[in-house]
FIGUGU-419983 format. One line per 8 residues: number of its first residue (from 1); their letters; for each residue y, x, z of N, C-alpha, C, O. Coordinates in steps of 0.001 Angstrom, whole numbers. Each point is the difference from the previous one (the first is absolute). Layout:
NUM> a> Y:X:Z:Y:X:Z:Y:X:Z:Y:X:Z; ...
//
This chain:
1> xxxxxxxx> -1186:736:39:1231:-686:-128:1345:727:168:288:557:1059; 278:-570:-1798:1609:717:-51:654:-586:1050:-283:-1009:646; 1294:1859:-554:1113:108:871:620:-1404:-94:118:-873:860; 272:912:-2256:942:-1478:-443:-766:-1498:560:402:-982:625; -1797:1433:-1255:-902:-1294:367:-133:-319:1486:-143:-1174:342; 191:2373:761:-174:-115:1338:1488:-562:195:-25:-834:905; 1106:969:-1349:1180:-336:452:417:-1555:-375:904:-694:467; -1787:431:-1373:24:-1461:-649:-557:-954:945:476:-1097:293
9> xxxxxxxx> -1597:1668:175:-1046:-673:900:800:-286:1300:9:-1115:521; 608:2100:-66:966:-3:1319:848:-1122:-25:-141:-927:797; 1072:954:-1721:1172:-751:-186:-397:-1447:-38:559:-874:662; -1791:640:-1668:-349:-1179:-50:-582:-682:1287:229:-1177:276; -1002:2015:488:-757:-492:1035:1192:-312:1175:-121:-981:734; 901:1600:-659:1368:108:696:663:-1515:-69:237:-603:1047; 32:56:-2272:742:-925:-421:-833:-1249:251:429:-1035:512; -1815:1282:-981:-677:-1077:454:20:-508:1229:195:-1171:325
17> xxxxxxxx> -444:2276:476:56:-379:1610:1483:-337:428:90:-661:1034; 940:967:-1586:1246:-761:91:-54:-1476:-210:195:-803:912; -483:454:-2214:-183:-1137:-314:-716:-1110:866:467:-1106:273; -1671:1607:100:-946:-823:793:788:-160:1585:-207:-978:717; 977:1928:-395:726:-390:1212:1269:-787:-6:507:-438:1033; -68:293:-2086:1180:-738:44:-544:-1290:-366:260:-930:763; -926:712:-1729:-795:-1504:105:-1398:-314:-337:-403:-483:-1058; -317:836:2143:-1343:-312:204:-678:-1176:-648:751:-954:-203
25> xxxxxxxx> -1822:829:-112:-825:-1118:-307:358:-1014:1030:361:331:1129; -471:-1693:-1561:206:-1053:1327:-1359:-583:69:-694:134:-1008; 132:-840:2159:-1110:-432:162:391:-1237:819:667:-38:1034; -1252:-1009:-1754:34:-1331:743:-1200:-1040:-135:-844:184:-877; 769:-1179:1664:-915:-914:-83:243:-1045:-935:1122:-484:-151; -2207:88:-532:327:-1251:-971:-1399:-542:-191:-935:456:-659; 1034:-1613:1452:-1261:-838:311:-922:495:783:88:-192:1213; -1004:824:-1682:-1113:659:994:-252:1239:-367:-929:642:489
33> xxxxxxxx> 2056:12:-1755:-625:1221:-177:1758:1079:49:1149:-401:182; -1582:1541:-384:1459:858:194:489:267:-1527:-793:258:-905; 2056:-343:753:751:218:-1182:851:1183:105:833:168:891; -1119:759:-1982:911:1313:-289:976:-72:-789:-240:-163:-1196; 1529:261:1635:926:242:-1101:123:1495:-24:44:680:1026; 3:-250:-2118:315:1552:-352:1264:384:408:978:-748:-7; -984:2037:403:1131:745:328:355:821:-854:-701:174:-998; 2038:619:1218:627:1081:-841:-1079:946:-607:226:416:-1137
41> xxxxxxxx> -1407:-17:1779:-625:1017:-518:-746:-773:-1207:32:301:-1193; -725:-1396:1823:-885:-709:-783:751:-268:-1589:-716:-51:-999; 1649:-50:942:1017:-334:-1059:703:1378:-719:759:71:-967; -1321:976:1830:404:1307:-934:1649:342:136:562:685:-854; 47:-1160:1856:1503:91:-30:346:1320:357:1198:271:80; -2098:650:161:436:1510:236:220:441:-1390:579:1066:-211; -1068:-1932:-906:433:764:-1391:1240:-645:-288:522:485:-1004; 42:-1277:1456:1237:-385:-251:1266:923:807:1080:345:-478
49> xxxxxxxx> -1666:-68:1961:810:805:592:124:1251:-770:1099:448:-330; -2276:147:27:-85:1364:-743:683:115:-1132:377:1057:-506; -192:-2271:50:344:229:-1522:1842:286:97:607:828:-679; -29:-1713:1655:1234:-169:473:337:1550:490:921:585:-570; -1561:-6:1483:299:1483:296:108:958:-1048:809:925:-74; -1935:-1321:-933:-64:1140:-978:1412:-76:-884:603:907:-574; -326:-2209:670:1333:-124:-943:1319:311:701:1060:87:-618; -1161:60:1791:1491:-109:1015:527:1399:-301:1168:178:344
57> xxxxxxxx> -1747:774:-874:555:1060:-257:-215:953:-958:-1094:562:2; 2220:-155:-1125:-217:435:-1207:-700:1376:135:-31:625:1060; -508:-219:-2180:-956:1294:-56:1191:1025:364:-237:904:801; 1474:-1031:-1363:815:989:151:577:165:1466:201:1075:565; 27:-2339:-58:408:230:1421:-1209:582:822:250:908:792; -1628:-1393:-927:-1039:923:890:160:1395:-477:-241:794:909; 498:-346:-1797:-234:1281:-414:1454:1012:755:-104:1138:458; 1234:-1884:-518:1065:252:969:-200:211:1256:332:1083:483
65> xxxxxxxx> -824:-1922:176:-303:-227:1588:-1492:562:340:-455:160:1133; -243:119:-2437:-1284:729:373:-1027:-1049:944:-611:236:1042; 691:-1339:-1775:-869:-1070:562:-1037:-127:-1201:376:-210:-1153; -1912:375:1570:-1051:-136:-916:-351:-1324:-408:-276:-238:-1176; 264:-914:2340:-131:-1161:-59:652:-638:1111:-20:462:1141; 673:-1659:-1520:726:-844:969:-1166:-717:1113:70:-81:1226; -1151:-394:-2173:-1067:-814:768:-595:889:876:-193:-444:1132; -290:2057:-1446:-556:874:685:960:340:1353:-462:98:1136
73> xxxxxxxx> 1840:56:-1474:929:195:1051:-288:-1043:875:-523:337:1062; 760:-1663:-1268:-205:-779:923:-1265:-230:538:48:-226:1209; -1166:206:-1698:-1360:169:649:107:985:1107:-450:-250:1118; 889:1078:-1338:263:1493:1081:763:-750:1009:-508:47:1121; 1615:-741:-1224:875:-694:926:-928:-921:847:152:-34:1221; -925:-570:-1719:-713:-1210:930:-841:798:593:-174:-381:1157; -576:1538:-1476:-939:833:694:1070:667:1245:-545:330:1053; 1571:-199:-1143:770:702:861:76:-1136:1502:-92:312:1188
81> xxxxxxxx> 287:-1638:-1799:317:-797:996:-1525:-474:514:-70:-378:1169; -1034:376:-1895:-1323:-41:672:-176:1080:1240:-177:-237:1195; 283:1477:-1871:-257:1188:1098:1154:-300:1260:-530:-7:1111; 1616:-174:-1111:738:-486:923:-560:-836:971:26:270:1201; -565:-1338:-1709:-552:-1197:688:-1188:605:527:-84:-320:1186; -823:1013:-1517:-1273:399:410:520:1076:1345:-392:-80:1164; 1207:902:-1629:272:1019:1040:686:-836:1253:-160:402:1153; 714:-1250:-1362:654:-899:1208:-1159:-597:811:112:-259:1198
89> xxxxxxxx> -1227:55:-1908:-1166:-803:760:365:-1713:161:-545:-844:711; 1751:716:-1724:-34:-1698:94:-592:-751:-1157:389:-1104:-379; -1419:1841:-177:-625:-1059:-1239:-1018:-913:766:-515:484:1008; 198:-1666:-1359:-778:-1010:327:-1337:212:133:-745:-134:971; 539:503:-2149:-1546:123:-423:-382:1416:-326:830:901:-119; -2082:-755:-14:-595:1648:-134:201:147:-1656:113:-896:-836; -110:2216:678:114:404:-1546:-1212:-153:-611:-1068:315:524; 1204:-820:-1690:-1091:58:-1003:325:597:-1453:1185:-78:-323
97> xxxxxxxx> -1861:529:-389:-75:366:-1494:-865:-596:-790:-434:542:-1016; 70:-1812:1436:-1065:-876:-681:519:-666:-1192:-568:-10:-1091; 1841:-625:1407:914:-548:-745:440:288:-1284:-321:-614:-1018; 1223:1767:1113:433:773:-1241:-178:1467:354:823:708:581; -2271:-296:-1113:-243:1535:509:657:1002:-907:-250:1167:302; 1010:-1342:-1313:1221:1035:-615:1211:43:797:779:905:-299; -426:-1720:1297:1079:280:458:271:914:1041:-798:898:271; 1995:-1076:409:220:1028:1274:241:-816:1358:-718:-973:230
105> xxxxxxxx> 1421:1240:404:-166:-439:1167:567:-1439:475:-276:-676:991; 1228:447:-2131:465:-1394:-174:-988:-1182:-175:155:-1142:435; -1245:1646:-1182:-1315:-851:-453:-850:28:1182:-781:-949:60; 736:1666:756:-925:232:1003:324:-1110:1134:-854:-363:809; 2257:-167:-836:100:-1150:832:-207:-1285:-297:248:-384:-1143; -788:-600:2215:-30:-1504:-167:1250:-437:-600:1001:694:-179; -1203:-2194:-177:1124:-435:-702:1307:-302:861:1142:69:-452; -1456:-392:1679:976:-164:1196:737:1530:64:1218:103:-141
113> xxxxxxxx> -1916:834:323:325:1243:240:1091:897:-1001:867:819:302; -1328:-1371:-1656:815:205:-1227:1308:-481:221:909:797:-232; -666:-1731:561:1200:-776:202:805:510:1059:1202:-258:-44; -1651:935:986:560:950:1029:340:919:-210:987:429:597; -1728:419:-1678:533:1310:-467:1017:38:-1014:662:1011:-236; -509:-2321:-484:1107:-404:-860:1394:48:1045:1052:620:-159; -1405:-1363:1080:1146:-441:1090:394:1479:725:1137:81:464; -1799:784:-380:56:1555:629:926:662:-953:921:637:511
121> xxxxxxxx> -1002:-674:-1820:517:488:-969:1500:-415:-182:937:763:-235; -894:-2199:400:1065:-607:-126:1069:173:1040:1187:-247:-209; -1661:668:1297:644:439:1470:208:1560:-342:599:652:855; -978:-73:-1869:-83:1554:-175:-385:920:1206:526:1076:285; -1741:-1832:490:-631:905:603:-1012:672:-252:-1041:-63:653; 1274:926:-1826:-1066:791:-406:380:1230:-109:1206:234:74; -2033:716:-252:281:1443:-356:799:295:-1242:-594:5:-1078; 1804:226:1125:888:-119:-1191:-168:1641:-470:271:227:-1179
129> xxxxxxxx> -542:501:1713:-88:1686:-594:-706:31:-941:486:712:-879; -1813:-1327:507:-835:240:-1171:59:-1247:-984:-913:-166:-808; 1564:-363:850:350:-1205:-1202:184:675:-1223:657:1037:-94; -1180:-1560:-778:316:663:-1414:1298:-840:-690:326:-1111:417; 314:1738:-1438:822:-869:-737:-494:-1134:-726:-1092:93:-561; 1778:-1178:501:1591:132:321:302:-590:1071:1147:-428:134; -2166:257:944:343:-379:1363:498:948:1036:532:-339:1057; -774:1676:-1496:460:1074:1049:1647:158:-156:806:201:-909
137> xxxxxxxx> -794:-417:2363:1864:-265:245:486:-1259:-713:1165:-129:-376; -1942:-625:238:535:-1412:-261:-382:-1076:725:-872:-794:-355; 1587:733:1506:-567:-1235:682:316:-1325:-524:-775:-939:177; 1701:835:-713:550:-1356:-631:-979:-427:-1091:-127:-1206:-212; -491:1986:-415:-1371:-220:-951:-783:-409:475:-358:-1122:-356; -351:1814:1440:-1143:-329:884:100:-1471:559:-982:-739:-77; 2265:276:688:-82:-1286:699:26:-1134:-1331:-531:-1099:163; 1133:1423:-1374:306:-851:-1079:-1670:-283:-581:-483:-1076:-350
145> xxxxxxxx> -66:2205:382:-1383:-33:-679:-1069:-881:633:-931:-564:-574; 1254:555:1911:-839:-731:954:52:-1542:-546:-965:-705:-295; 2621:311:231:78:-1278:-660:-493:-287:-1359:-448:-1110:-290; 513:2011:-488:37:17:-1478:-1858:-580:-25:-382:-1073:-467; -327:1935:981:-1390:-240:-118:-267:-1135:556:-912:-519:-645; 1303:-278:1692:-304:-1336:514:450:-1195:-1103:-579:-1070:-185; 1736:1555:-464:685:-978:-872:-961:147:-1373:-317:-967:-693; -13:2101:476:-887:-109:-1172:-1195:-509:-16:-426:-591:-992
153> xxxxxxxx> -289:759:2119:-898:-610:224:-98:-1442:-104:-955:-511:-585; 2062:-320:1219:312:-1272:-306:600:-455:-1169:-17:-1189:-319; 551:2071:-345:345:-450:-1531:-1486:-74:-1103:-328:-823:-854; -298:2038:1334:-1100:-205:-949:-758:-973:70:-415:-533:-1029; -20:-22:2592:-911:-954:396:368:-1524:-455:-833:-843:-333; 2177:667:382:886:-1383:-282:409:-134:-1263:161:-1104:-518; 59:2314:-134:574:-180:-1334:-968:-559:-947:-982:-611:422; 1210:793:-1774:-841:-406:-1111:-781:813:-424:-772:-240:-928
161> xxxxxxxx> 863:1631:1704:-909:1298:-304:-1354:-150:-159:-651:456:-940; 155:-1210:2023:-1645:-111:215:-464:-964:-1201:-1187:-49:-320; 2075:-641:-269:-367:-945:-980:16:741:-1776:-433:-422:-1072; 1036:1473:1409:-405:854:-1294:-1260:410:-783:-291:86:-1193; -346:135:2386:-1437:515:-331:-247:1284:-781:347:1057:528; -967:-1042:-1846:-247:1200:-445:1517:471:-862:-12:1074:-603; 1169:-1857:593:1229:419:-629:1004:573:965:1139:381:-266; -1792:-384:1508:914:480:1031:362:1408:-50:890:342:779
169> xxxxxxxx> -1396:540:-1533:491:1629:-46:651:-162:-1346:266:1028:-623; -26:-2004:189:806:170:-1753:1470:113:540:356:-242:1153; 389:633:-2139:1575:-203:108:286:-1397:325:-737:-834:-527; 1764:387:1372:326:-1177:399:242:-966:-985:-76:-1178:349; 441:1530:-1882:134:-762:-1070:-1437:-621:-484:-60:-1083:-581; -1013:1826:858:-1313:-451:-359:-774:-640:1063:-1083:-445:-378; 1269:343:1184:-679:-552:1241:-24:-1565:-173:944:-475:-632; -1709:-212:1017:-399:-1508:-84:-911:-470:1043:-1023:603:325
177> xxxxxxxx> 1437:-1718:195:-653:-456:989:-1364:-730:-405:-146:-1043:-637; -623:1731:1087:-1659:-454:-313:-660:-960:803:-928:-633:-503; 1288:414:1750:-223:-906:911:897:-520:1266:863:824:306; -869:-1622:237:1025:-457:1167:-87:1193:905:-1088:377:436; 2296:263:-128:24:1130:1285:-729:-818:1290:49:-1207:236; -676:2173:449:-509:-529:1516:1182:-245:919:50:-999:717; 853:1875:-745:1227:-491:839:503:-1132:-484:421:-737:892; -317:361:-1877:676:-1543:-328:-856:-983:376:445:-1106:309
185> xxxxxxxx> -1870:1394:-284:-555:-1105:242:-208:-198:1653:-436:-1051:470; 758:2050:231:-21:57:1469:1300:-993:573:42:-911:827; 947:1542:-1665:1221:-602:653:351:-1464:-774:964:-742:187; -2010:611:-1052:412:-1406:-804:1379:226:-869:873:-850:-174; -882:1994:-255:998:272:-1180:-260:-732:-1371:-1048:299:-571; 1824:-1161:15:-592:-576:-1360:454:809:-1193:-160:-395:-1154; 713:1508:1465:271:947:-1192:1579:-307:-280:654:-883:554; -68:2036:-1781:1429:-174:-354:288:-1440:-563:-811:-867:-326
193> xxxxxxxx> 2107:848:302:353:-1225:-838:1188:733:-1050:1017:579:381; -1458:-784:-1792:824:356:-920:1122:-640:-352:-82:-491:-1125; 1260:290:1762:1151:-448:-347:42:-1406:-393:934:-395:-697; -2016:-533:1143:46:-1212:-488:1087:-811:508:643:315:1001; -427:-1399:-1713:1055:-725:592:-4:-991:1325:-926:-806:100; 1689:844:659:-255:-1067:1253:1032:-270:601:951:780:-57; -889:-1890:744:1307:-239:632:-71:544:1608:-950:-59:780; 2332:618:-576:-73:991:1204:1158:-139:742:547:938:579
201> xxxxxxxx> -52:-2396:-581:1056:-521:994:1164:64:-646:-6:587:-1082; 1081:-1079:1505:1152:-223:-506:1076:1264:123:-16:599:1075; 818:-212:-1955:628:1069:-80:1078:-436:1355:474:-1121:183; -250:2361:688:897:-339:1090:1361:549:-502:273:910:-783; 587:-1886:1593:1521:98:-398:597:428:1301:-163:-620:1051; 1033:1983:-1211:607:322:978:1651:70:-268:620:734:-770; -173:-1689:1616:1503:-288:-432:778:1577:472:-318:794:885; 1241:-768:-1707:941:1203:34:1030:-239:1456:892:-848:-20
209> xxxx> -1054:1377:773:955:-44:1154:1388:418:-161:969:-417:635; -991:1241:-1505:1351:646:-282:1182:-984:-621:1190:214:232; -1605:-1190:-953:448:-1042:-760:810:-1102:1233:844:-835:-325; -1173:993:1313:437:-784:861:1336:477:739:512:-707:868
//
């Protein structure tokens, strides 16, 4: 296995565990059986997050900043939060490598502990000396990225992206909805309306007080 291949597996495993932590699958009773609603991992939302991260910085800027991969730097940032959590002894559950065997410390944590690691990073309670670019000496970017990762997971899950199916990786102008997105079904969203005519109330009239 090449070093590049090992890096790709590490990045993918890390963001798979992130997606599962933010939106895990839902289990609930229906009649006499248990129904399972897929979470962000099952819907491959990590692919959406990685696509955005890969596009977030041009190759020219990466070269100038000596950043090999924004996704890899962010995965390492998540690992720093996991290490800080483990060293503090505040992780709720024991570590395990069975779920995401190619990942780092962040993937060893349980779902609830991964969220705690993210919170630790957001509070900047991590070892900042060994952070890689672009996070090194950039505390504002660290805090902003924790918000971004949460938002991207939600955007990917509840937007039309999961309905693109095989066209999800194509350029935006070539993507087509192949089926109703799961997030739309869960929220009972009927889909977009394309500028059809509808009565939207009477036009408000605001008197001009200056004329009085």
